[in-house]
PQR file with spaces between the fields and no chain letter, atoms N, CA, C, O and H, PARSE charges and radii, in Angstrom:
ATOM       1  N    MET     1     -11.575  -30.859   25.502 -0.4000 1.5000
ATOM       2  CA   MET     1     -11.312  -29.594   24.828 -0.0000 2.0000
ATOM       3  C    MET     1     -11.732  -29.744   23.367  0.5500 1.7000
ATOM       4  O    MET     1     -11.371  -30.722   22.713 -0.5500 1.4000
ATOM       5  N    GLN     2     -12.485  -28.785   22.862 -0.4000 1.5000
ATOM       6  CA   GLN     2     -12.950  -28.847   21.485 -0.0000 2.0000
ATOM       7  C    GLN     2     -11.824  -28.502   20.518  0.5500 1.7000
ATOM       8  O    GLN     2     -10.845  -27.853   20.884 -0.5500 1.4000
ATOM       9  H    GLN     2     -12.778  -27.990   23.393  0.4000 1.0000
ATOM      10  N    GLY     3     -11.987  -28.956   19.268 -0.4000 1.5000
ATOM      11  CA   GLY     3     -10.963  -28.768   18.249 -0.0000 2.0000
ATOM      12  C    GLY     3     -10.517  -27.330   18.065  0.5500 1.7000
ATOM      13  O    GLY     3      -9.327  -27.067   17.890 -0.5500 1.4000
ATOM      14  H    GLY     3     -12.783  -29.484   18.970  0.4000 1.0000
ATOM      15  N    HIS     4     -11.459  -26.397   18.103 -0.4000 1.5000
ATOM      16  CA   HIS     4     -11.104  -24.995   17.903 -0.0000 2.0000
ATOM      17  C    HIS     4     -10.251  -24.477   19.056  0.5500 1.7000
ATOM      18  O    HIS     4      -9.325  -23.694   18.842 -0.5500 1.4000
ATOM      19  H    HIS     4     -12.425  -26.611   18.246  0.4000 1.0000
ATOM      20  N    ALA     5     -10.558  -24.907   20.267 -0.4000 1.5000
ATOM      21  CA   ALA     5      -9.771  -24.494   21.431 -0.0000 2.0000
ATOM      22  C    ALA     5      -8.363  -25.076   21.350  0.5500 1.7000
ATOM      23  O    ALA     5      -7.391  -24.404   21.696 -0.5500 1.4000
ATOM      24  H    ALA     5     -11.310  -25.543   20.441  0.4000 1.0000
ATOM      25  N    VAL     6      -8.251  -26.315   20.897 -0.4000 1.5000
ATOM      26  CA   VAL     6      -6.940  -26.943   20.736 -0.0000 2.0000
ATOM      27  C    VAL     6      -6.131  -26.187   19.681  0.5500 1.7000
ATOM      28  O    VAL     6      -4.949  -25.905   19.883 -0.5500 1.4000
ATOM      29  H    VAL     6      -9.041  -26.861   20.615  0.4000 1.0000
ATOM      30  N    ALA     7      -6.768  -25.861   18.560 -0.4000 1.5000
ATOM      31  CA   ALA     7      -6.084  -25.116   17.496 -0.0000 2.0000
ATOM      32  C    ALA     7      -5.604  -23.760   18.015  0.5500 1.7000
ATOM      33  O    ALA     7      -4.494  -23.329   17.704 -0.5500 1.4000
ATOM      34  H    ALA     7      -7.727  -26.089   18.396  0.4000 1.0000
ATOM      35  N    LYS     8      -6.434  -23.099   18.797 -0.4000 1.5000
ATOM      36  CA   LYS     8      -6.053  -21.796   19.358 -0.0000 2.0000
ATOM      37  C    LYS     8      -4.863  -21.947   20.305  0.5500 1.7000
ATOM      38  O    LYS     8      -3.936  -21.137   20.275 -0.5500 1.4000
ATOM      39  H    LYS     8      -7.337  -23.449   19.049  0.4000 1.0000
ATOM      40  N    ASP     9      -4.890  -22.976   21.141 -0.4000 1.5000
ATOM      41  CA   ASP     9      -3.771  -23.218   22.062 -0.0000 2.0000
ATOM      42  C    ASP     9      -2.474  -23.491   21.296  0.5500 1.7000
ATOM      43  O    ASP     9      -1.412  -22.988   21.662 -0.5500 1.4000
ATOM      44  H    ASP     9      -5.643  -23.634   21.165  0.4000 1.0000
ATOM      45  N    ILE    10      -2.570  -24.286   20.242 -0.4000 1.5000
ATOM      46  CA   ILE    10      -1.386  -24.585   19.428 -0.0000 2.0000
ATOM      47  C    ILE    10      -0.878  -23.303   18.776  0.5500 1.7000
ATOM      48  O    ILE    10       0.325  -23.042   18.766 -0.5500 1.4000
ATOM      49  H    ILE    10      -3.433  -24.695   19.945  0.4000 1.0000
ATOM      50  N    TRP    11      -1.800  -22.499   18.230 -0.4000 1.5000
ATOM      51  CA   TRP    11      -1.418  -21.243   17.586 -0.0000 2.0000
ATOM      52  C    TRP    11      -0.704  -20.326   18.580  0.5500 1.7000
ATOM      53  O    TRP    11       0.355  -19.783   18.267 -0.5500 1.4000
ATOM      54  H    TRP    11      -2.777  -22.711   18.238  0.4000 1.0000
ATOM      55  N    GLN    12      -1.263  -20.154   19.757 -0.4000 1.5000
ATOM      56  CA   GLN    12      -0.660  -19.281   20.762 -0.0000 2.0000
ATOM      57  C    GLN    12       0.697  -19.804   21.218  0.5500 1.7000
ATOM      58  O    GLN    12       1.611  -19.012   21.448 -0.5500 1.4000
ATOM      59  H    GLN    12      -2.123  -20.595   20.012  0.4000 1.0000
ATOM      60  N    TRP    13       0.846  -21.104   21.353 -0.4000 1.5000
ATOM      61  CA   TRP    13       2.125  -21.699   21.735 -0.0000 2.0000
ATOM      62  C    TRP    13       3.169  -21.403   20.658  0.5500 1.7000
ATOM      63  O    TRP    13       4.302  -21.032   20.967 -0.5500 1.4000
ATOM      64  H    TRP    13       0.104  -21.747   21.167  0.4000 1.0000
ATOM      65  N    CYS    14       2.779  -21.570   19.391 -0.4000 1.5000
ATOM      66  CA   CYS    14       3.708  -21.297   18.287 -0.0000 2.0000
ATOM      67  C    CYS    14       4.104  -19.830   18.243  0.5500 1.7000
ATOM      68  O    CYS    14       5.276  -19.515   18.041 -0.5500 1.4000
ATOM      69  H    CYS    14       1.859  -21.871   19.140  0.4000 1.0000
ATOM      70  N    VAL    15       3.156  -18.936   18.427 -0.4000 1.5000
ATOM      71  CA   VAL    15       3.460  -17.501   18.433 -0.0000 2.0000
ATOM      72  C    VAL    15       4.462  -17.191   19.533  0.5500 1.7000
ATOM      73  O    VAL    15       5.424  -16.457   19.306 -0.5500 1.4000
ATOM      74  H    VAL    15       2.203  -19.192   18.591  0.4000 1.0000
ATOM      75  N    ALA    16       4.248  -17.741   20.720 -0.4000 1.5000
ATOM      76  CA   ALA    16       5.152  -17.499   21.844 -0.0000 2.0000
ATOM      77  C    ALA    16       6.563  -18.017   21.565  0.5500 1.7000
ATOM      78  O    ALA    16       7.540  -17.459   22.064 -0.5500 1.4000
ATOM      79  H    ALA    16       3.467  -18.336   20.905  0.4000 1.0000
ATOM      80  N    LYS    17       6.670  -19.078   20.773 -0.4000 1.5000
ATOM      81  CA   LYS    17       7.966  -19.682   20.446 -0.0000 2.0000
ATOM      82  C    LYS    17       8.566  -19.134   19.154  0.5500 1.7000
ATOM      83  O    LYS    17       9.670  -19.520   18.769 -0.5500 1.4000
ATOM      84  H    LYS    17       5.876  -19.532   20.368  0.4000 1.0000
ATOM      85  N    GLY    18       7.833  -18.226   18.475 -0.4000 1.5000
ATOM      86  CA   GLY    18       8.318  -17.681   17.215 -0.0000 2.0000
ATOM      87  C    GLY    18       8.235  -18.662   16.060  0.5500 1.7000
ATOM      88  O    GLY    18       9.015  -18.576   15.112 -0.5500 1.4000
ATOM      89  H    GLY    18       6.936  -17.913   18.787  0.4000 1.0000
ATOM      90  N    ILE    19       7.300  -19.585   16.132 -0.4000 1.5000
ATOM      91  CA   ILE    19       7.128  -20.594   15.089 -0.0000 2.0000
ATOM      92  C    ILE    19       6.023  -20.140   14.137  0.5500 1.7000
ATOM      93  O    ILE    19       4.943  -19.745   14.578 -0.5500 1.4000
ATOM      94  H    ILE    19       6.666  -19.654   16.902  0.4000 1.0000
ATOM      95  N    LEU    20       6.290  -20.197   12.846 -0.4000 1.5000
ATOM      96  CA   LEU    20       5.317  -19.824   11.828 -0.0000 2.0000
ATOM      97  C    LEU    20       4.609  -21.081   11.328  0.5500 1.7000
ATOM      98  O    LEU    20       5.252  -22.009   10.838 -0.5500 1.4000
ATOM      99  H    LEU    20       7.167  -20.518   12.488  0.4000 1.0000
ATOM     100  N    LEU    21       3.279  -21.103   11.454 -0.4000 1.5000
ATOM     101  CA   LEU    21       2.491  -22.215   10.936 -0.0000 2.0000
ATOM     102  C    LEU    21       2.071  -21.909    9.509  0.5500 1.7000
ATOM     103  O    LEU    21       1.674  -20.787    9.196 -0.5500 1.4000
ATOM     104  H    LEU    21       2.757  -20.349   11.851  0.4000 1.0000
ATOM     105  N    ILE    22       2.161  -22.906    8.650 -0.4000 1.5000
ATOM     106  CA   ILE    22       1.751  -22.756    7.258 -0.0000 2.0000
ATOM     107  C    ILE    22       0.827  -23.916    6.921  0.5500 1.7000
ATOM     108  O    ILE    22       1.155  -25.074    7.177 -0.5500 1.4000
ATOM     109  H    ILE    22       2.484  -23.818    8.904  0.4000 1.0000
ATOM     110  N    SER    23      -0.326  -23.601    6.348 -0.4000 1.5000
ATOM     111  CA   SER    23      -1.243  -24.661    5.941 -0.0000 2.0000
ATOM     112  C    SER    23      -0.912  -25.090    4.520  0.5500 1.7000
ATOM     113  O    SER    23      -0.365  -24.313    3.737 -0.5500 1.4000
ATOM     114  H    SER    23      -0.592  -22.659    6.141  0.4000 1.0000
ATOM     115  N    SER    24      -1.245  -26.322    4.197 -0.4000 1.5000
ATOM     116  CA   SER    24      -1.031  -26.803    2.842 -0.0000 2.0000
ATOM     117  C    SER    24      -2.135  -27.777    2.466  0.5500 1.7000
ATOM     118  O    SER    24      -2.778  -28.365    3.336 -0.5500 1.4000
ATOM     119  H    SER    24      -1.689  -26.953    4.833  0.4000 1.0000
ATOM     120  N    TYR    25      -2.348  -27.943    1.189 -0.4000 1.5000
ATOM     121  CA   TYR    25      -3.385  -28.823    0.665 -0.0000 2.0000
ATOM     122  C    TYR    25      -2.868  -30.258    0.640  0.5500 1.7000
ATOM     123  O    TYR    25      -1.740  -30.516    0.220 -0.5500 1.4000
ATOM     124  H    TYR    25      -1.826  -27.465    0.483  0.4000 1.0000
ATOM     125  N    ILE    26      -3.707  -31.185    1.094 -0.4000 1.5000
ATOM     126  CA   ILE    26      -3.412  -32.611    0.977 -0.0000 2.0000
ATOM     127  C    ILE    26      -4.539  -33.209    0.150  0.5500 1.7000
ATOM     128  O    ILE    26      -5.710  -33.062    0.502 -0.5500 1.4000
ATOM     129  H    ILE    26      -4.623  -30.976    1.435  0.4000 1.0000
ATOM     130  N    ASN    27      -4.204  -33.871   -0.928 -0.4000 1.5000
ATOM     131  CA   ASN    27      -5.189  -34.463   -1.817 -0.0000 2.0000
ATOM     132  C    ASN    27      -6.042  -35.481   -1.061  0.5500 1.7000
ATOM     133  O    ASN    27      -5.544  -36.188   -0.185 -0.5500 1.4000
ATOM     134  H    ASN    27      -3.253  -33.989   -1.214  0.4000 1.0000
ATOM     135  N    THR    28      -7.325  -35.552   -1.404 -0.4000 1.5000
ATOM     136  CA   THR    28      -8.260  -36.470   -0.752 -0.0000 2.0000
ATOM     137  C    THR    28      -7.775  -37.914   -0.809  0.5500 1.7000
ATOM     138  O    THR    28      -7.941  -38.656    0.159 -0.5500 1.4000
ATOM     139  H    THR    28      -7.729  -34.978   -2.116  0.4000 1.0000
ATOM     140  N    LYS    29      -7.180  -38.324   -1.926 -0.4000 1.5000
ATOM     141  CA   LYS    29      -6.718  -39.720   -2.036 -0.0000 2.0000
ATOM     142  C    LYS    29      -5.611  -40.039   -1.039  0.5500 1.7000
ATOM     143  O    LYS    29      -5.408  -41.200   -0.684 -0.5500 1.4000
ATOM     144  H    LYS    29      -7.045  -37.721   -2.712  0.4000 1.0000
ATOM     145  N    ASP    30      -4.893  -39.011   -0.587 -0.4000 1.5000
ATOM     146  CA   ASP    30      -3.845  -39.207    0.406 -0.0000 2.0000
ATOM     147  C    ASP    30      -4.326  -38.929    1.825  0.5500 1.7000
ATOM     148  O    ASP    30      -3.603  -39.185    2.788 -0.5500 1.4000
ATOM     149  H    ASP    30      -5.058  -38.068   -0.875  0.4000 1.0000
ATOM     150  N    ASN    31      -5.527  -38.414    1.957 -0.4000 1.5000
ATOM     151  CA   ASN    31      -6.037  -37.974    3.254 -0.0000 2.0000
ATOM     152  C    ASN    31      -7.504  -38.369    3.400  0.5500 1.7000
ATOM     153  O    ASN    31      -8.305  -37.608    3.943 -0.5500 1.4000
ATOM     154  H    ASN    31      -6.114  -38.206    1.174  0.4000 1.0000
ATOM     155  N    PHE    32      -7.856  -39.561    2.913 -0.4000 1.5000
ATOM     156  CA   PHE    32      -9.256  -39.951    2.805 -0.0000 2.0000
ATOM     157  C    PHE    32      -9.970  -40.119    4.143  0.5500 1.7000
ATOM     158  O    PHE    32     -11.168  -39.850    4.225 -0.5500 1.4000
ATOM     159  H    PHE    32      -7.206  -40.180    2.472  0.4000 1.0000
ATOM     160  N    VAL    33      -9.279  -40.551    5.186 -0.4000 1.5000
ATOM     161  CA   VAL    33      -9.932  -40.723    6.484 -0.0000 2.0000
ATOM     162  C    VAL    33     -10.342  -39.365    7.057  0.5500 1.7000
ATOM     163  O    VAL    33     -11.493  -39.173    7.448 -0.5500 1.4000
ATOM     164  H    VAL    33      -8.305  -40.770    5.119  0.4000 1.0000
ATOM     165  N    THR    34      -9.406  -38.437    7.103 -0.4000 1.5000
ATOM     166  CA   THR    34      -9.704  -37.100    7.612 -0.0000 2.0000
ATOM     167  C    THR    34     -10.748  -36.417    6.756  0.5500 1.7000
ATOM     168  O    THR    34     -11.642  -35.752    7.280 -0.5500 1.4000
ATOM     169  H    THR    34      -8.471  -38.593    6.786  0.4000 1.0000
ATOM     170  N    ASP    35     -10.650  -36.571    5.453 -0.4000 1.5000
ATOM     171  CA   ASP    35     -11.608  -35.970    4.540 -0.0000 2.0000
ATOM     172  C    ASP    35     -13.017  -36.495    4.819  0.5500 1.7000
ATOM     173  O    ASP    35     -13.968  -35.716    4.879 -0.5500 1.4000
ATOM     174  H    ASP    35      -9.924  -37.111    5.028  0.4000 1.0000
ATOM     175  N    ALA    36     -13.151  -37.792    4.988 -0.4000 1.5000
ATOM     176  CA   ALA    36     -14.465  -38.390    5.275 -0.0000 2.0000
ATOM     177  C    ALA    36     -15.006  -37.911    6.616  0.5500 1.7000
ATOM     178  O    ALA    36     -16.193  -37.608    6.735 -0.5500 1.4000
ATOM     179  H    ALA    36     -12.378  -38.424    4.940  0.4000 1.0000
ATOM     180  N    LEU    37     -14.147  -37.843    7.620 -0.4000 1.5000
ATOM     181  CA   LEU    37     -14.587  -37.382    8.940 -0.0000 2.0000
ATOM     182  C    LEU    37     -15.028  -35.919    8.918  0.5500 1.7000
ATOM     183  O    LEU    37     -15.916  -35.528    9.675 -0.5500 1.4000
ATOM     184  H    LEU    37     -13.182  -38.089    7.523  0.4000 1.0000
ATOM     185  N    SER    38     -14.418  -35.118    8.065 -0.4000 1.5000
ATOM     186  CA   SER    38     -14.766  -33.700    8.007 -0.0000 2.0000
ATOM     187  C    SER    38     -16.161  -33.476    7.446  0.5500 1.7000
ATOM     188  O    SER    38     -16.738  -32.405    7.634 -0.5500 1.4000
ATOM     189  H    SER    38     -13.696  -35.435    7.450  0.4000 1.0000
ATOM     190  N    LEU    39     -16.710  -34.470    6.759 -0.4000 1.5000
ATOM     191  CA   LEU    39     -18.036  -34.339    6.166 -0.0000 2.0000
ATOM     192  C    LEU    39     -19.152  -34.820    7.093  0.5500 1.7000
ATOM     193  O    LEU    39     -20.330  -34.654    6.775 -0.5500 1.4000
ATOM     194  H    LEU    39     -16.241  -35.340    6.605  0.4000 1.0000
ATOM     195  N    CYS    40     -18.798  -35.413    8.233 -0.4000 1.5000
ATOM     196  CA   CYS    40     -19.797  -36.041    9.104 -0.0000 2.0000
ATOM     197  C    CYS    40     -20.798  -35.053    9.690  0.5500 1.7000
ATOM     198  O    CYS    40     -21.978  -35.086    9.339 -0.5500 1.4000
ATOM     199  H    CYS    40     -17.841  -35.547    8.491  0.4000 1.0000
ATOM     200  N    ASN    41     -20.348  -34.191   10.565 -0.4000 1.5000
ATOM     201  CA   ASN    41     -21.274  -33.317   11.278 -0.0000 2.0000
ATOM     202  C    ASN    41     -20.702  -31.922   11.445  0.5500 1.7000
ATOM     203  O    ASN    41     -19.532  -31.745   11.783 -0.5500 1.4000
ATOM     204  H    ASN    41     -19.390  -34.164   10.850  0.4000 1.0000
ATOM     205  N    ALA    42     -21.546  -30.944   11.201 -0.4000 1.5000
ATOM     206  CA   ALA    42     -21.172  -29.566   11.528 -0.0000 2.0000
ATOM     207  C    ALA    42     -21.513  -29.349   12.998  0.5500 1.7000
ATOM     208  O    ALA    42     -22.470  -29.930   13.510 -0.5500 1.4000
ATOM     209  H    ALA    42     -22.497  -31.088   10.926  0.4000 1.0000
ATOM     210  N    ASP    43     -20.745  -28.529   13.662 -0.4000 1.5000
ATOM     211  CA   ASP    43     -21.066  -28.193   15.047 -0.0000 2.0000
ATOM     212  C    ASP    43     -21.339  -26.704   15.154  0.5500 1.7000
ATOM     213  O    ASP    43     -21.354  -25.999   14.145 -0.5500 1.4000
ATOM     214  H    ASP    43     -19.967  -28.057   13.246  0.4000 1.0000
ATOM     215  N    GLU    44     -21.555  -26.223   16.366 -0.4000 1.5000
ATOM     216  CA   GLU    44     -21.900  -24.816   16.565 -0.0000 2.0000
ATOM     217  C    GLU    44     -20.763  -23.868   16.188  0.5500 1.7000
ATOM     218  O    GLU    44     -20.967  -22.655   16.132 -0.5500 1.4000
ATOM     219  H    GLU    44     -21.543  -26.796   17.185  0.4000 1.0000
ATOM     220  N    HIS    45     -19.566  -24.405   15.928 -0.4000 1.5000
ATOM     221  CA   HIS    45     -18.423  -23.574   15.566 -0.0000 2.0000
ATOM     222  C    HIS    45     -18.259  -23.453   14.048  0.5500 1.7000
ATOM     223  O    HIS    45     -17.442  -22.664   13.573 -0.5500 1.4000
ATOM     224  H    HIS    45     -19.400  -25.390   15.974  0.4000 1.0000
ATOM     225  N    ASP    46     -19.031  -24.230   13.294 -0.4000 1.5000
ATOM     226  CA   ASP    46     -18.993  -24.150   11.841 -0.0000 2.0000
ATOM     227  C    ASP    46     -19.943  -23.039   11.403  0.5500 1.7000
ATOM     228  O    ASP    46     -21.151  -23.142   11.616 -0.5500 1.4000
ATOM     229  H    ASP    46     -19.695  -24.870   13.680  0.4000 1.0000
ATOM     230  N    PHE    47     -19.423  -22.003   10.808 -0.4000 1.5000
ATOM     231  CA   PHE    47     -20.257  -20.887   10.388 -0.0000 2.0000
ATOM     232  C    PHE    47     -19.662  -20.252    9.149  0.5500 1.7000
ATOM     233  O    PHE    47     -18.531  -20.553    8.768 -0.5500 1.4000
ATOM     234  H    PHE    47     -18.442  -21.919   10.635  0.4000 1.0000
ATOM     235  N    ASN    48     -20.422  -19.375    8.522 -0.4000 1.5000
ATOM     236  CA   ASN    48     -19.890  -18.721    7.332 -0.0000 2.0000
ATOM     237  C    ASN    48     -19.400  -17.317    7.667  0.5500 1.7000
ATOM     238  O    ASN    48     -19.452  -16.889    8.820 -0.5500 1.4000
ATOM     239  H    ASN    48     -21.341  -19.130    8.831  0.4000 1.0000
ATOM     240  N    LEU    49     -18.929  -16.615    6.659 -0.4000 1.5000
ATOM     241  CA   LEU    49     -18.280  -15.323    6.871 -0.0000 2.0000
ATOM     242  C    LEU    49     -19.197  -14.122    6.690  0.5500 1.7000
ATOM     243  O    LEU    49     -18.710  -12.998    6.564 -0.5500 1.4000
ATOM     244  H    LEU    49     -18.886  -16.963    5.722  0.4000 1.0000
ATOM     245  N    ASP    50     -20.511  -14.328    6.672 -0.4000 1.5000
ATOM     246  CA   ASP    50     -21.423  -13.226    6.403 -0.0000 2.0000
ATOM     247  C    ASP    50     -21.204  -12.019    7.313  0.5500 1.7000
ATOM     248  O    ASP    50     -21.160  -10.887    6.833 -0.5500 1.4000
ATOM     249  H    ASP    50     -20.907  -15.241    6.774  0.4000 1.0000
ATOM     250  N    LYS    51     -21.068  -12.247    8.611 -0.4000 1.5000
ATOM     251  CA   LYS    51     -20.897  -11.120    9.542 -0.0000 2.0000
ATOM     252  C    LYS    51     -19.580  -10.383    9.289  0.5500 1.7000
ATOM     253  O    LYS    51     -19.529   -9.154    9.343 -0.5500 1.4000
ATOM     254  H    LYS    51     -21.104  -13.167    9.001  0.4000 1.0000
ATOM     255  N    ILE    52     -18.532  -11.130    9.016 -0.4000 1.5000
ATOM     256  CA   ILE    52     -17.232  -10.508    8.745 -0.0000 2.0000
ATOM     257  C    ILE    52     -17.288   -9.742    7.422  0.5500 1.7000
ATOM     258  O    ILE    52     -16.773   -8.629    7.321 -0.5500 1.4000
ATOM     259  H    ILE    52     -18.573  -12.128    8.972  0.4000 1.0000
ATOM     260  N    GLU    53     -17.919  -10.349    6.403 -0.4000 1.5000
ATOM     261  CA   GLU    53     -18.045   -9.680    5.115 -0.0000 2.0000
ATOM     262  C    GLU    53     -18.833   -8.379    5.239  0.5500 1.7000
ATOM     263  O    GLU    53     -18.488   -7.381    4.607 -0.5500 1.4000
ATOM     264  H    GLU    53     -18.337  -11.253    6.485  0.4000 1.0000
ATOM     265  N    ASN    54     -19.883   -8.386    6.047 -0.4000 1.5000
ATOM     266  CA   ASN    54     -20.684   -7.180    6.231 -0.0000 2.0000
ATOM     267  C    ASN    54     -19.875   -6.047    6.847  0.5500 1.7000
ATOM     268  O    ASN    54     -20.097   -4.876    6.538 -0.5500 1.4000
ATOM     269  H    ASN    54     -20.163   -9.197    6.561  0.4000 1.0000
ATOM     270  N    LYS    55     -18.941   -6.399    7.713 -0.4000 1.5000
ATOM     271  CA   LYS    55     -18.153   -5.373    8.399 -0.0000 2.0000
ATOM     272  C    LYS    55     -16.900   -4.970    7.624  0.5500 1.7000
ATOM     273  O    LYS    55     -16.565   -3.787    7.565 -0.5500 1.4000
ATOM     274  H    LYS    55     -18.761   -7.350    7.964  0.4000 1.0000
ATOM     275  N    PHE    56     -16.198   -5.948    7.025 -0.4000 1.5000
ATOM     276  CA   PHE    56     -14.891   -5.679    6.426 -0.0000 2.0000
ATOM     277  C    PHE    56     -14.827   -5.887    4.912  0.5500 1.7000
ATOM     278  O    PHE    56     -13.811   -5.571    4.292 -0.5500 1.4000
ATOM     279  H    PHE    56     -16.470   -6.910    7.073  0.4000 1.0000
ATOM     280  N    GLY    57     -15.887   -6.409    4.314 -0.4000 1.5000
ATOM     281  CA   GLY    57     -15.851   -6.738    2.894 -0.0000 2.0000
ATOM     282  C    GLY    57     -15.443   -8.189    2.676  0.5500 1.7000
ATOM     283  O    GLY    57     -15.016   -8.868    3.610 -0.5500 1.4000
ATOM     284  H    GLY    57     -16.712   -6.666    4.817  0.4000 1.0000
ATOM     285  N    ARG    58     -15.575   -8.658    1.451 -0.4000 1.5000
ATOM     286  CA   ARG    58     -15.292  -10.067    1.136 -0.0000 2.0000
ATOM     287  C    ARG    58     -13.791  -10.335    1.110  0.5500 1.7000
ATOM     288  O    ARG    58     -13.054   -9.641    0.410 -0.5500 1.4000
ATOM     289  H    ARG    58     -15.922   -8.107    0.692  0.4000 1.0000
ATOM     290  N    PRO    59     -13.324  -11.343    1.870 -0.5600 1.5000
ATOM     291  CA   PRO    59     -11.899  -11.681    1.840  0.2800 2.0000
ATOM     292  C    PRO    59     -11.561  -12.440    0.553  0.5500 1.7000
ATOM     293  O    PRO    59     -12.443  -12.993   -0.105 -0.5500 1.4000
ATOM     294  N    LYS    60     -10.283  -12.456    0.211 -0.4000 1.5000
ATOM     295  CA   LYS    60      -9.851  -13.197   -0.974 -0.0000 2.0000
ATOM     296  C    LYS    60      -9.798  -14.697   -0.705  0.5500 1.7000
ATOM     297  O    LYS    60     -10.033  -15.500   -1.608 -0.5500 1.4000
ATOM     298  H    LYS    60      -9.567  -12.007    0.746  0.4000 1.0000
ATOM     299  N    PHE    61      -9.490  -15.078    0.540 -0.4000 1.5000
ATOM     300  CA   PHE    61      -9.363  -16.485    0.908 -0.0000 2.0000
ATOM     301  C    PHE    61     -10.089  -16.736    2.220  0.5500 1.7000
ATOM     302  O    PHE    61     -10.083  -15.884    3.108 -0.5500 1.4000
ATOM     303  H    PHE    61      -9.299  -14.426    1.274  0.4000 1.0000
ATOM     304  N    ASP    62     -10.712  -17.896    2.344 -0.4000 1.5000
ATOM     305  CA   ASP    62     -11.320  -18.328    3.602 -0.0000 2.0000
ATOM     306  C    ASP    62     -10.553  -19.559    4.060  0.5500 1.7000
ATOM     307  O    ASP    62     -10.876  -20.679    3.665 -0.5500 1.4000
ATOM     308  H    ASP    62     -10.717  -18.588    1.622  0.4000 1.0000
ATOM     309  N    LEU    63      -9.547  -19.356    4.884 -0.4000 1.5000
ATOM     310  CA   LEU    63      -8.695  -20.458    5.333 -0.0000 2.0000
ATOM     311  C    LEU    63      -9.392  -21.370    6.334  0.5500 1.7000
ATOM     312  O    LEU    63      -8.889  -22.448    6.650 -0.5500 1.4000
ATOM     313  H    LEU    63      -9.285  -18.446    5.205  0.4000 1.0000
ATOM     314  N    PHE    64     -10.550  -20.942    6.834 -0.4000 1.5000
ATOM     315  CA   PHE    64     -11.240  -21.726    7.856 -0.0000 2.0000
ATOM     316  C    PHE    64     -12.514  -22.374    7.335  0.5500 1.7000
ATOM     317  O    PHE    64     -13.298  -22.902    8.124 -0.5500 1.4000
ATOM     318  H    PHE    64     -10.959  -20.066    6.578  0.4000 1.0000
ATOM     319  N    ALA    65     -12.736  -22.349    6.034 -0.4000 1.5000
ATOM     320  CA   ALA    65     -13.950  -22.926    5.470 -0.0000 2.0000
ATOM     321  C    ALA    65     -13.907  -24.438    5.548  0.5500 1.7000
ATOM     322  O    ALA    65     -12.857  -25.058    5.383 -0.5500 1.4000
ATOM     323  H    ALA    65     -12.099  -21.920    5.393  0.4000 1.0000
ATOM     324  N    SER    66     -15.067  -25.019    5.803 -0.4000 1.5000
ATOM     325  CA   SER    66     -15.207  -26.465    5.719 -0.0000 2.0000
ATOM     326  C    SER    66     -15.987  -26.773    4.432  0.5500 1.7000
ATOM     327  O    SER    66     -16.398  -25.852    3.727 -0.5500 1.4000
ATOM     328  H    SER    66     -15.920  -24.515    5.937  0.4000 1.0000
ATOM     329  N    TYR    67     -16.189  -28.042    4.128 -0.4000 1.5000
ATOM     330  CA   TYR    67     -16.953  -28.390    2.939 -0.0000 2.0000
ATOM     331  C    TYR    67     -18.377  -27.837    3.031  0.5500 1.7000
ATOM     332  O    TYR    67     -18.987  -27.522    2.010 -0.5500 1.4000
ATOM     333  H    TYR    67     -15.855  -28.790    4.702  0.4000 1.0000
ATOM     334  N    MET    68     -18.902  -27.721    4.246 -0.4000 1.5000
ATOM     335  CA   MET    68     -20.275  -27.266    4.412 -0.0000 2.0000
ATOM     336  C    MET    68     -20.403  -25.750    4.441  0.5500 1.7000
ATOM     337  O    MET    68     -21.497  -25.230    4.222 -0.5500 1.4000
ATOM     338  H    MET    68     -18.406  -27.977    5.075  0.4000 1.0000
ATOM     339  N    THR    69     -19.319  -25.024    4.704 -0.4000 1.5000
ATOM     340  CA   THR    69     -19.423  -23.575    4.819 -0.0000 2.0000
ATOM     341  C    THR    69     -18.703  -22.818    3.710  0.5500 1.7000
ATOM     342  O    THR    69     -18.749  -21.589    3.676 -0.5500 1.4000
ATOM     343  H    THR    69     -18.430  -25.446    4.882  0.4000 1.0000
ATOM     344  N    ARG    70     -18.041  -23.526    2.806 -0.4000 1.5000
ATOM     345  CA   ARG    70     -17.304  -22.840    1.745 -0.0000 2.0000
ATOM     346  C    ARG    70     -18.255  -22.099    0.829  0.5500 1.7000
ATOM     347  O    ARG    70     -19.428  -22.453    0.706 -0.5500 1.4000
ATOM     348  H    ARG    70     -18.003  -24.525    2.833  0.4000 1.0000
ATOM     349  N    LYS    71     -17.731  -21.060    0.187 -0.4000 1.5000
ATOM     350  CA   LYS    71     -18.539  -20.266   -0.742 -0.0000 2.0000
ATOM     351  C    LYS    71     -17.902  -20.275   -2.107  0.5500 1.7000
ATOM     352  O    LYS    71     -18.426  -19.664   -3.038 -0.5500 1.4000
ATOM     353  H    LYS    71     -16.779  -20.772    0.288  0.4000 1.0000
C-alpha cells in the first residue's frame, strides 16, 4: 500500500472514531532521518497545486507540499 493510501486510511479511521488529527512542525535536527528520506525521490503522487489554484484560487497554506513541490 502506498503512503498516500495509508494516510487516507488513517484519516478515515480517525474521522469514524471522532479523532482530530493535527499536524505540527518538527525541526530537521530532531527529524533528520525522515527529512533526508523526504528529499530522495518524487513519485507520481507528488504534484503542485496549479489545477486547484486555477479552479478555486490560491490557498493560504499547502499542508501537503513536499520540499520539491512547495511554492
